[in-house]
C-alpha positions in Angstrom: 0.0 0.0 0.0 1.0 3.6 -0.5 2.4 5.5 2.4 0.0 8.2 3.6 1.1 11.4 5.2 -0.9 13.6 7.5 -2.4 16.6 5.6 -1.5 15.0 2.3 -3.5 16.4 -0.6 -6.4 14.3 -1.8 -8.6 14.6 -4.9 -11.8 16.6 -4.7 -14.0 13.5 -4.6 -12.4 12.5 -1.3 -11.5 9.0 -2.5 -8.0 7.5 -1.9 -6.2 6.0 -5.0 -7.2 2.5 -5.7 -4.6 -0.1 -4.6 -5.6 -2.7 -7.2 -6.9 -1.3 -10.5 -7.6 -4.7 -11.9 -10.5 -5.3 -9.5 -13.8 -3.9 -10.8 -15.4 -1.2 -8.6 -18.2 -2.4 -6.3 -20.6 0.0 -8.2 -20.4 -2.4 -11.2 -21.8 -5.3 -9.3 -25.5 -5.9 -10.3 -26.8 -6.5 -6.8 -25.2 -3.4 -5.4 -26.4 -1.3 -8.4 -30.0 -2.4 -7.6 -29.4 -1.6 -4.0 -28.1 1.9 -4.8 -31.1 2.6 -7.2 -33.5 1.5 -4.5 -31.9 3.8 -2.0 -32.0 6.7 -4.5 -35.8 6.1 -4.9 -36.2 6.0 -1.2 -34.7 9.5 -1.0 -37.2 10.9 -3.5 -39.9 10.2 -1.0 -38.5 12.7 1.5 -39.3 15.7 -0.6 -41.1 17.4 2.3 -38.1 17.3 4.7 -37.0 20.7 5.9 -33.5 20.5 4.2 -34.6 18.7 1.0 -33.6 20.8 -2.0 -37.1 20.8 -3.6 -38.7 21.8 -0.3 -36.2 24.7 0.1 -36.8 25.9 -3.4 -40.6 25.8 -2.9 -40.4 27.6 0.4 -38.1 30.3 -1.0 -40.4 30.8 -4.0 -43.5 31.0 -1.8 -41.7 33.6 0.3 -40.7 35.5 -2.8 -44.3 35.6 -4.0 -45.6 36.7 -0.6 -43.1 39.6 -0.5 -43.8 40.5 -4.2 -47.6 40.7 -3.7 -47.5 42.1 -0.2 -49.1 39.0 1.4 -46.9 38.9 4.5 -49.1 38.7 7.5 -48.0 40.8 10.6 -46.2 38.6 13.1 -47.9 38.5 16.5 -46.1 37.9 19.7 -46.3 34.2 20.7 -48.6 33.6 23.6 -47.7 31.6 26.7 -50.0 28.8 25.6 -48.3 28.1 22.3 -44.7 28.7 23.6 -44.0 25.0 23.3 -45.1 24.9 19.7 -43.2 28.0 18.4 -40.1 27.6 16.2 -36.8 27.4 18.1 -34.9 30.5 17.3 -31.5 32.1 18.2 -29.7 35.3 17.4 -28.2 35.3 13.9 -27.8 37.1 10.7 -28.6 34.5 8.0 -26.9 34.4 4.7 -28.8 35.5 1.5 -27.2 32.9 -0.8 -25.5 29.5 -0.7 -21.7 29.4 -0.1 -21.3 25.8 1.2 -21.2 24.4 -2.3 -17.6 23.4 -2.8 -14.6 22.2 -0.7 -11.5 24.4 -0.7 -9.1 21.6 0.2 -9.3 17.9 1.0 -6.4 16.6 3.1 -5.6 13.2 4.6 -5.9 12.2 8.3 -4.3 8.7 8.6 -5.6 6.6 11.5 -8.2 9.2 12.6 -10.9 6.6 12.2 -9.4 4.6 15.1 -9.5 7.5 17.5 -11.7 6.9 20.5 -12.5 10.6 21.0 -13.2 13.0 18.1 -11.7 16.3 19.2 -8.2 15.9 17.7 -8.5 18.9 15.4 -8.2 22.6 16.0 -7.4 25.9 14.2 -5.3 28.5 15.9 -5.6 32.3 15.8 -2.4 32.3 13.7 -4.1 30.2 10.9 -2.4 27.0 11.9 -4.3 23.7 11.7 -3.3 21.0 14.2 -4.3 17.3 13.9 -3.3 14.9 16.7 -2.8 11.3 15.6 -1.4 8.7 18.0 1.5 10.2 20.0 2.2 12.9 17.4 0.5 16.1 16.5 1.0 17.7 13.1 0.7 21.4 12.3 -0.3 22.7 8.8 -0.1 26.3 7.8 -3.1 27.8 5.9 -0.9 30.6 4.5 1.8 28.4 3.0 -0.6 25.4 2.4 2.1 23.1 3.8 3.0 21.0 6.8 5.3 23.2 8.9 6.1 21.1 12.0 5.1 18.3 14.3 5.4 17.5 18.0 5.5 14.4 20.1 4.0 13.4 23.5 4.8 10.8 26.1 1.5 8.9 25.5 -1.3 8.6 23.0 -3.3 11.9 22.5 -7.1 12.0 23.0 -7.8 15.7 22.6 -6.0 19.0 21.9 -6.8 22.7 21.9 -5.0 26.0 21.1 -5.2 28.9 23.5 -7.1 32.0 22.2 -3.8 33.7 21.2 -2.5 30.6 19.4 0.7 30.6 21.4 0.1 27.4 23.5 -1.3 24.0 22.6 -2.7 21.9 25.4 -3.0 18.1 24.8 -4.7 15.4 26.8 -3.1 12.0 26.8 -3.2 8.6 28.4 -1.8 7.8 31.9 -3.7 10.9 33.2 -1.1 13.3 31.6 -2.0 16.8 30.4 0.8 18.7 28.6 1.2 22.3 27.6 3.3 22.8 24.4 4.8 26.0 23.0 3.2 26.4 19.6 6.1 28.0 17.9 8.7 25.4 19.0 6.3 22.4 19.2 7.9 21.5 22.5 6.4 20.6 25.8 7.0 23.3 28.4 4.7 22.3 31.2 2.9 19.1 32.2 0.7 17.8 35.1 -1.5 14.9 36.0 -5.2 14.5 36.6 -6.1 14.4 40.3 -8.6 11.7 39.9 -6.4 8.9 41.3 -6.3 10.6 44.7 -10.1 10.8 44.7 -10.7 7.0 44.7 -10.2 6.1 41.0 -9.3 2.5 40.5 -6.7 2.9 37.7 -4.9 5.4 35.5 -7.3 7.7 33.5 -7.0 9.3 30.1 -7.6 13.0 29.5 -10.5 12.9 27.0 -11.7 16.6 26.8 -10.1 20.0 27.1 -11.1 23.7 26.6 -9.5 27.1 27.2 -11.0 30.0 29.0 -11.6 32.8 26.5 -9.0 34.9 28.4 -6.3 32.2 27.8 -5.2 32.3 31.4 -6.6 28.9 32.4 -8.1 25.7 30.9 -10.2 22.8 31.9 -9.8 19.0 31.3 -12.2 16.1 31.6 -10.9 12.5 32.1 -12.1 8.9 31.4 -13.0 8.6 35.1 -15.4 11.5 35.0 -13.2 14.0 36.7 -13.2 17.7 35.8 -10.1 19.8 36.6 -9.1 23.4 36.0 -5.5 24.5 35.5 -3.7 27.8 35.2 -1.8 28.7 32.0 1.4 27.0 33.3 -0.5 23.8 34.2 -0.8 24.4 37.9 -4.1 22.9 39.4 -6.8 25.3 40.5 -9.8 23.1 41.4 -11.3 19.8 40.5 -14.5 17.7 41.1 -16.0 14.4 40.0 -18.9 14.9 37.7 -19.6 11.3 36.5 -18.2 7.8 36.7 -17.9 7.4 32.9 -15.6 9.3 30.5 -16.2 13.0 29.8 -17.1 13.6 26.2 -16.6 17.4 26.0 -16.2 20.5 28.0 -17.0 24.1 26.9 -16.3 27.4 28.7 -18.8 30.2 28.1 -17.8 33.3 26.1 -18.0 35.5 29.3 -15.9 33.0 31.3 -18.6 32.7 34.0 -19.7 29.1 33.3 -18.4 25.8 32.0 -20.5 23.0 30.7 -19.7 19.3 30.4 -21.3 16.0 29.4 -20.2 12.4 29.4 -20.1 9.7 26.8 -23.5 8.2 25.9 -25.1 10.3 28.7 -28.3 12.3 28.9 -27.2 14.8 31.5 -25.6 18.3 31.0 -24.0 20.1 33.9 -23.2 23.8 34.3 -20.4 24.8 36.8 -19.1 28.2 37.8 -15.7 29.0 36.4 -13.1 28.3 37.5 -13.9 26.9 41.0 -16.3 24.2 39.5 -19.1 24.9 41.9 -22.3 23.2 40.5 -24.6 25.9 39.2 -27.3 23.8 37.4 -27.9 20.6 35.6 -30.3 19.3 32.9 -31.6 15.8 32.8 -33.3 14.5 29.7 -34.3 11.4 27.8 -31.9 12.2 24.9 -28.3 11.1 24.3 -26.2 14.3 24.2 -23.8 14.5 21.3 -22.7 18.1 21.1 -22.4 21.3 23.2 -21.8 24.8 21.9 -22.2 28.3 23.4 -23.7 31.0 21.3 -20.9 33.6 20.6 -23.2 36.7 20.9 -24.9 35.8 24.1 -23.1 35.5 27.5 -24.7 32.2 28.5 -26.9 30.7 25.8 -26.0 27.0 25.4 -26.9 24.9 22.4 -27.3 21.2 23.0 -27.3 18.7 20.1 -28.8 15.3 21.0 -30.4 12.2 19.6 -33.7 10.7 21.0 -34.2 7.0 21.7 -36.2 6.7 18.4 -33.2 8.2 16.5 -34.5 11.7 15.9 -32.1 14.7 16.0 -33.0 17.2 18.6 -31.6 20.7 19.4 -32.1 22.4 22.7 -31.3 26.0 23.8 -30.6 26.5 27.5 -30.6 30.1 28.9 -28.4 29.2 31.8 -28.9 32.2 34.2 -32.8 31.9 33.9 -32.8 28.1 33.6 -35.2 28.3 30.6 -34.9 25.3 28.2 -36.5 25.1 24.8 -36.0 22.2 22.4 -37.3 21.0 19.1 -36.9 17.9 16.9 -35.2 18.6 13.5 -37.0 17.4 10.4 -39.7 14.9 9.9 -37.4 11.9 9.4 -34.9 10.1 11.6 -31.6 11.7 11.6 -28.6 11.2 13.9 -26.5 14.2 15.0 -22.7 13.9 15.2 -21.4 17.5 15.5 -22.8 21.0 16.0 -21.3 24.5 16.1 -22.4 28.1 16.1 -20.7 30.4 13.6 -19.0 33.4 15.3 -19.5 35.6 12.3 -23.2 35.0 11.5 -24.7 33.2 14.6 -25.9 30.4 12.3 -25.9 26.9 13.5 -23.9 24.3 11.6 -24.9 20.6 12.1 -23.6 17.3 10.8 -26.5 14.9 10.3 -27.0 11.5 8.8 -30.3 9.6 8.0 -30.5 6.3 9.8 -33.1 5.0 7.4 -30.5 5.2 4.6 -27.8 3.4 6.5 -28.3 0.1 4.7 -29.5 1.5 1.3 -26.2 3.1 0.2 -22.6 1.8 0.0 -21.6 3.8 3.1 -23.2 6.1 5.6 -23.2 9.7 4.4 -23.5 13.0 6.3 -25.2 16.2 5.4 -23.8 19.5 6.5 -26.7 21.8 7.3 -26.6 25.5 8.1 -29.7 26.7 10.0 -31.0 30.2 11.0 -33.7 28.6 13.2 -35.0 25.0 13.8 -37.2 25.2 10.7 -35.1 27.2 8.3 -32.1 25.8 6.3 -30.1 28.6 4.6 -27.3 26.4 3.2 -26.4 22.7 3.0 -24.1 20.1 1.3 -24.5 16.4 1.0 -28.0 15.6 -0.1 -28.1 12.8 -2.6 -24.3 12.3 -2.4 -22.3 9.4 -0.9 -18.9 11.1 -0.9 -19.0 12.7 2.6 -18.6 10.2 5.4 -19.8 10.9 9.0 -18.3 14.2 10.3 -16.9 13.6 13.8 -15.8 17.1 14.6 -15.6 20.6 13.0 -13.8 23.9 13.7 -13.8 27.4 12.1 -10.8 29.4 11.0 -10.0 32.7 12.8 -12.2 34.9 10.5 -15.0 32.4 10.3 -14.9 32.1 6.5 -13.6 28.5 6.4 -15.0 25.4 8.1 -12.8 22.3 8.7 -14.4 18.9 9.2 -12.8 15.6 10.1 -14.7 12.6 8.9 -14.7 8.9 9.9 -13.3 8.2 6.4 -10.0 10.0 7.5 -10.7 13.1 5.4 -10.0 16.6 6.5 -12.3 18.8 4.3 -12.0 22.6 4.4 -15.2 24.2 3.2 -15.9 27.6 1.8 -18.3 28.7 4.5 -18.5 32.5 3.8 -16.9 34.8 1.2 -13.5 36.3 2.1 -13.8 39.6 3.9 -11.1 42.1 2.8 -11.9 44.5 5.7 -9.6 44.4 8.7 -11.2 43.1 11.8 -10.1 43.2 15.4 -8.6 39.8 16.4 -10.2 39.9 19.9 -13.5 41.2 21.1 -13.6 42.7 24.6 -17.4 42.7 24.9 -17.4 39.6 27.1 -13.8 39.1 28.1 -12.6 42.5 29.4 -13.7 41.9 33.1 -12.7 38.2 33.1 -9.2 39.1 31.7 -8.8 41.7 34.4 -9.8 39.3 37.2 -7.7 36.5 35.8 -4.6 38.7 35.7 -4.9 39.9 39.3 -5.8 36.5 40.7 -3.5 34.3 38.5 -6.4 32.4 36.9 -8.2 31.5 40.2 -10.8 34.2 40.3 -14.3 33.4 41.8 -17.2 34.9 40.0 
């Protein structure tokens, strides 16, 4: 077989070169051809789904006619009785045209399909992409379109994250190790261990989730024993507490650095803690399996929760943390499984990775749809309908200006999408709307401020 390198260029159809050109492709086998045609006909029956192309065209044309003939009815305020039936909405500026139509680049991620935890990809403020595979992490420059360096850790990596300035990279590994690496030199400068063993854990843990405070002065980790721990910038422990007995799937610090949210693998609970002392603030128990957590970038504490119900329907919930108000809605009329979800910092739109469980056995391989939504009933952009080239998206990240979206798939593809048009205007690299006071408090208390 051919040697595969990390961030190696791939063709735009996302397929790796054939090893044996004398073997006929599977699509030429009669039985599979019939199976694929049957699956295609099954898709035609879903023309009333909210992100089906024909449905979107009909809806846009109906809106155009309503506006042209002045048929728009005045919108009345939703009453308290129909609050549960109103469309789930969030602050955003939706796009006027489709941009998610083509991939800018397709790169290779060897062995990514074997990773136990998905968050092994990140994009720094200096336009550097990092992919952690095994005991190594590889850095790829968007400016030079080339691999620039790589680093190594003592044990296998399960998660990684750049700090907001892009100067440090924190990686979580096996044997309860968390390492802080200098991004420019790709060298470990600080390391520490998870405190879970001293709290009654039976064996060594693995660091499975990590996130930085928006100030960059502290970060949080979650481990396979359900322990949450906060550390200062130089990896000194601040506080810790056990949230669950099973592995932590993801942790997210709110944009105003007041809260941190966490959930575990195959769990239906979401916890909110105060940052950084990890005092329990609130929790949400549901009958869904939580798959993704993302804070809205324009609101101080509006949490988006992506989940899958027991009957395999994708569900999105919005949790206003200070008031405790939770609103949720099922997406679409058909069964979809949600793998990843992220709010756009530029537009406030919600990007989701979905796949239809009814089509799992009707096509050669499971295929994802990337869907951009302005509310739970309105799709403003999408890619993947009727195609089988995009495998399940396990994680996604935006570039610093929010115009590119990088997705890592189970087929070991790193696909960089054109999410928005390039903006030639100079923008501030950091916004002090939410972070001015947390930055001040973190500086005078060395990352251990209580809010």
